Structures are given as C-alpha cells and as structure tokens.
N, C-alpha and C positions, 0 to 999 in steps of 0.2 A: 441469583436468578438466571444469569446468562447461561451457566452450565446446565441448568435444568431445561432451558429452552433448547439447547443443543441436543440433549438427550431425547427430548420429545420429538424433535424434528428427525433425528436418526430413527426413532421408532416409526415415524410417519413413512420414512423411506422403506422400512421393513414392511409396512402396510402395502406400499406400492409394489414391492416384490411379490407379496402374497396375491394381490389382485392380478398381477401379470401371470402368475402360475394358474390362477383360476381361469383367466381369460383364454388360456391355451388348453383348457380342459385337463390341467395338471400334467401335460406332456412336456418333456424336455425337447429342445430343438434336435432334429436329426433322428427322432425315434419313430417317426411316421413314415413308413415305406410306401404308402399309397400315393398314387398319382392324383393330380387335380381331378376331382369328380366332374362328370358331365353335368350333374345336377347343380354344381356350383356355378357353372358357366351358362346354364340355360336361363332364359328370362323367367323371372318369378313374379307371380301376382302378389304373393305374400312376402313382404320384406323380412319378417322374422324367419320364415322358412329359408330364404336366401342367405341370411346372416348365419343361421345355425349350420347350414351346409358348408359354408366357408370355414367356420370355426372347427367343425369336426374333421374336415379333410384338408387342412393346411398342408401343402406339399412339403416334402422332406427338405430340410435345410441343415447344412453342416457348419455354417459360419454366419455371422452377422454382427451388426453394431446397433446400439440403441443409445440415444441421447435424451436426457430428461431434464426438464425445467419446471420447477414448482415455485409458486409465490403464495405465501400464507399471510393473510391479514387477521390478526388475532387481538382479543381483549384479554389482558393478563394483569392482575393486581391493579385494576382500574386504569391501566394505560393501554393505548393502541400501539401495536408494533407490527412491522413487516419482516418476515423471515423468507429468505431466498434459499432454495436448494437446487444445486446443479449437479447432475451425475451422468456417468457414461458407463455402458456395459458392452463388452465385446466377448464373443465366444468363437472358438474354432476347434473342431474335433471335440476332444474330451477336456479341453482347457477353457477357462473363462476368467475374465478380469472385470472388476467393478470398482469404480472410484466416484466418490461424491463429496461435496463440500456444503456445509451449512453456514450461512452468514446471517448474523443478527446483532444489532446493537454494537456494531463495530468489532465484533469478535467472530471467529470462525472455528469450525472443527472439520477436519479432513479424515475420511475413512477410505481405506483401500483394501480390497479383497481379491484374492487369487485362488482359484479352484483348479486342482489337477491331481490325478492319481489317487482320488478318494479323500483328499485333504482340502481343508479351507484355511487359508492364511489371511489373517486380519491385522492391519496396522491402523491405529488411531493416533492422530496428531492434533494437539491443541496448543494454543498460545501459552508460552512459559512452562510447557510440560515436555518431558522427554517422550518421544514416540513410544507407544505401547504396542508390542507385537505378540500375538498368540496364534496358535493353530489348533484345529480340532478335526477329528476324523468324521467323515460322513457316516451315515447309518450302515452297519455291517450285518451280514448274515451270520449264522452260527458257525459256518466254516471259515469266517474271517474275511470273506470277500465283500466288497462294497456292493450294497443292494441297488437294484434299479429303482428309480423314483416311482412311488405309487401314484396311480392316476386318480385324480379327484374328479369324479363325474358330476357335471353340473346340469341341472334342468333349465336350459336357457328359456324354454317356453314359459316356465314358471317365473324365472327371475326377471327377464327382460320385458319391459313394457314400452308402449308408445313408439314402436319401431317405424322409422321412415327410411327410404332409400333414395339417394340422389346419384345419378351417373354423370360424370364430367371428365373430359380428357382421358377417357379410358379407365378411370378409377371409379370405384363404387364407395360412396360415403354413407355409412349407416349411423343414424342418430337414434338414441334410445335412452331410457331411464331405468334405474334400479332403486328400489325402495331402501331406505336406510336400514331398516330391520333385517332385510334380506342380505345386505352387505355384512352386517354383524354375524348373521348365521353362517354365511359363506366363510368368513374369517375363522370362526370357531372351528369349522370342519377342517380348514387348512392347518390350523395350529395342532390338530390331532394327527396330522399326516406325519409319519415318522421320517420320511425323506426330507420334507420341509423343515422339520425340527432338527434334523442332522445338519442341514445347511446353516441354520440359525443358532447352532450350539454356542454357548457363551454369551448369548444376547437375551437371556431370560427376562431381564428387567425391561428391555425394550419391548419384548413380546407381551409382557404384562401390561405395559402402557397401551399397546395396540388393542388388547382385549378389553381395556377400560374405556375405549372410545365409543361415542355414539355419533350417528350421522343423519344428515337430512337426505332427501332423495338426491341421488347422483345423476347428473346429466352427462352423457357420453357422445362422442363422435369418433367413429373408427373408420379409417380409409384403407381400402384394399386396392393394390395395384392390379395391372392386367395379368400378372402371373399368380394371382390369388394369394399373395402374401401381404401382410399388413405393412403399411408405410408410415402411418401417422395415427396417433390417438390423442384425444383431448377430453378433459374431464373437469367438471366444476361441482363442488358440493360444500355444504356447511358441516361443521363438526364440533364436538366438545370433548375435551380430555380432562380427566381428574386424576390427581396423584397427591398424596400426602396433604390433603386438605386444600390444595390449590386447584383452581379450575381455569382452563384456557378454552375460550370459545372463539370461533371465527370462520373464515371461508378459505377455500383453496382453489387455485386454478393450476392445472397441470397440462403440459404438452409433452408428448413422447414421439420422437421421430426415429424410424427404423430404416436401415440402409445396408448395403453391401452383403445382401443375402448370398450365401455360397461363394463369396469372394475369396481369393487366395491370399491369406495373411496369417501371421502367427501372433498369439497372445504373449506379450512380453512377460517373462518370469521375473519377479522381484529379486533384488540382490539379498544375499545372506539369509536364505531360507532357514539355515540351521540356527539362526538367532531367535526364532519364534518359539515361545514357550508353549508346551503342549497343555491345553486346558484339561484334557482327559486324565492327566497324571498329577493333578493338584490336590487330590483328596487327602494327602498326608500332611498338608499345611495346617497346623493347629490354630485355633482362634487366638491363643496368646501370642503366637508368632506374628500373625496377621495384625493384631492390635498394636504390637510394638512397632512394626514397620510403618503402619499408617500413622500412628501417633508421632513418630519421629520425622516423617516427611511432610506432614500437613498440620496446620494450626487448627484451633477449635472451629474456625469458620470454614474449614475445608480447603483453604488456600495453601499452595506450596510454601514451605519455609524458605527464608532468604538464602540459606546455604544448602539448598536442595541437592545440588550435585555432590557436594562433599559428604553429606549425610548418606546419600544413595550409595556412594562408593564404600563407605564404612559398613553399611548394612550388607552389601554384596560380599564383602570380605568375611563378615560374621556368619551370614546365613546362606550364601551362595546366590548367584545371579538368577538361577531358575526360580528359586523361592521368592526373591524380591520382585522379579518381573511378573511372577504368577499372581502375587497379591495385588500388584498395580493393575494387572489385566482385569481381575475380578472387580477391583474398585472402580476402574474407568467405565465398566459396563453398568455398575449398580448405582453410580451417583449421577 
C-alpha cells in the first residue's frame, strides 16, 4: 500500500506541474518579450480584468526558483493518513532542475529531474531500492530539432469565478475559485499538449492517475509583487483518486513560493549523465526478458528479494545494464 501512495502522490505532483503550466497560459519562462503592460498597473474596477491582464503579460524572466509544500489528508482502505510532499524547482536559461520528496507512513520517495539541451533526466530513489535513472528526449520536429512548447490558451473569464483583489505592502493578492469539472477539462487539454507530453515521457502511469482524478471546487490565492511577477500561490481543494479498485479521497493544502526572478545562478548538472537509460530506445526489450528480470528481482508481493544486489549483478552480466535498468525504469513508473 505504501508504494501505491508514493505513486499517487508523485502523480499529484504531475498535476501541480500541469496546473502551473496552465496558470502561465502554457508559456515557458523567458518566452514573453513584452514589457509589463500599462493595463496591468492601472487601477482596475474589475478584479478579474486586472488578474487576466497580469497573467497574459507577465514580464520576461530568464531564471527563477519555486518552492512547493503540500499536505494531503486522505481516507484510504478505511484509514486516515497524512502525506507530505516538498519540492523545489529552479530554472536558468535553457536548463531546469526539479526535486521533490513524498513522505507517508514512515517511508519516502525522492524524485529528481534535470532538463537541458532537449533532454529530461529523471532519478527515482526509494528505500531499499537501487536508484532508477532514465532519460527521454523532449518533443522533436521532423528535422530533429527540439520543438518550442505549444501554448495552451485558457479562457480565464470562463474558468475563474468569485475574483477579489486585495492590495497590501505593494503586492496584489487575487482570490478566486475554479470549479472541479473545469479543472478536469483543463488537465485533459494539457495532457493532449505534445510539449507537456514530451516533458512527462516515461510517466504514463502517473498521468493516467491524474486523468482519473475528480475534484471539488478549488480555492486559490495568488500574490503578485510590485514587478508584476508572482511571488506566492495558495490552493485548497478536495479530490478523489481511483486505481485498481482502490479509492483514495481527501483534501489538499498547497503553498507555492517563487523568488529569485532573473537572478544570476546556474542549475547544477547531475553527476554521471551517461548512466541514465534512454527511455526512447527500450522498444526492443521483449516481454519474456522483462518478465525474467522482474521475477528474479522481486517476490510475488512486489518486494525486492533479499539478495537483490547479487541478482541484479548477475542479470546485468547476462542481459546488459541498459536492458536491466530499462526494465526497472518502466517498472518503477508503472507500480
């Protein structure tokens, strides 16, 4: 059950990424060359109009950092549990790094991602498991070049309801709601976005979980600083997730803090990038080979065998490390 919880929370983090893309109108940082609009700084009688102006004309940013804290209280298999997720994202130029940890029932899962030169590198680390590393290429055009992210245009006037505006200490705080069915529709549109799909390659099972979620009305509070850039976001909502006949229902509280816009720093590159298995080149692994590798390394309950390291070494010698790590990468995402 614990591993399932970790997967579900990782899927929830994928949801947060999706909502973040949607909130920025599908634009990547640094792609908006426009300057802060005068309409964004003028006094507005309509809070929705002011909010929409800020979202549409966010100033150009070339770097920044985001910290995320989520607390989930859920009912699962008749028990109440609390799951905490803490994450951090930083980007500078064409490089980005993401790291988050899920903690529940005394166990944890760590996921680290690094994006550069059209590639996404992922490492998953769990207790009593060897770290799993894989890489995948972002969406490409026919000539082999990495494509620019597609913009997902959102109708804020239709989505956002009950908007209020509070001004304090030079900041503007917008509070609003989005109906649960509208969130589901927005996620469905994002999942069809090839650029978002490229970033989430190898996480199909997680995306499947996200698509199976239902939500209550979401309550948001978004704070913009004097430079018209967001500095804080807060969100609360109820949700229900179903998979393999199991249902988890509960509530979520999330706080996102953004800082260091356009600051001078570099995203640290992980060590040994050549040790990451390419997900796009795993199509030649047969089902029989995968079954042998999985059956040798895990018992019937899905737990690692006692002599995992020795068996792993023997399998690497027989099938090659790329094949064994490829199967483990696919397994770690799917279970």
